[in-house]
FITOR-164106 format. One line per field, with one value per residue (C-alpha): x, y, z. Coordinates in pm, whole numbers, plus 50000, padded with zeros to 5 digits. Layout:
c1 c(X|...)
c2 c(Y|...)
c3 c(Z|...)
This chain:
c1 c(48158|48520|48714|49022|49341|49698|50040|50283|50558|50496|50685|50556|50408|50420|50042|49817|49627|49735|50025|50128|50174|50354|50222|50437|50274|50508|50379|50537|50518|50256|50494|50848|50788|51026|50897|50770|50738|50462|50423|50101|50081|49773|49679|49578|49397|49604|49382|49644|49945|50120|50283|50629|50828|50967|50694|50535|50156|49835|49566|49195|48958|48692|48436|48571|48726|48843|48897|49191|49170|48985|49202|49273|49554|49453|49783|50150|50330|50690|50823|51103|51448|51536|51822)
c2 c(48992|48954|49262|49320|49370|49418|49467|49713|49968|50343|50510|50868|51067|51416|51466|51562|51259|51048|50809|50612|50241|50005|49647|49371|49070|48776|48498|48242|48301|48063|47913|47970|47944|48234|48442|48772|49071|49320|49637|49833|50171|50267|50606|50533|50744|50808|51015|51104|51135|50857|50677|50775|50671|50318|50191|49853|49886|49687|49858|49784|49872|50128|50354|50617|50900|51106|51060|50821|50719|50393|50243|50324|50231|49958|49928|50006|49670|49797|50151|50272|50291|50649|50798)
c3 c(50019|50131|50238|50023|50222|50097|50254|50104|50148|50181|49894|49936|50224|50075|50058|50350|50490|50189|50133|49826|49896|49658|49670|49518|49355|49289|49064|48835|48461|48314|48057|48182|48560|48635|48927|48788|49022|48946|49152|49186|49360|49562|49703|50063|50323|50640|50871|51138|50903|51101|50807|50690|50384|50428|50664|50594|50623|50588|50378|50329|50046|50133|49966|49724|49927|49627|49254|49303|49671|49752|50029|50394|50633|50880|51072|51052|51068|51088|51111|50883|51044|51143|50945)
């Protein structure tokens, strides 16, 4: 069984040990061939609360950790610029 991994952008870090990651999927429309962007938001486990809003992260599917949380942060690819 292959491990599912995604790359996305942290859009919320307001919860404790949880971040919301938006993953973009770009694919051409079957008939019109225009690139359609679909965004899916995942609740992701972040054990050390390292992720901040704006970070680009890699996430991996895991066992259910709560009612809505089935993913965990593998690595932070790029940090958000400090304002």
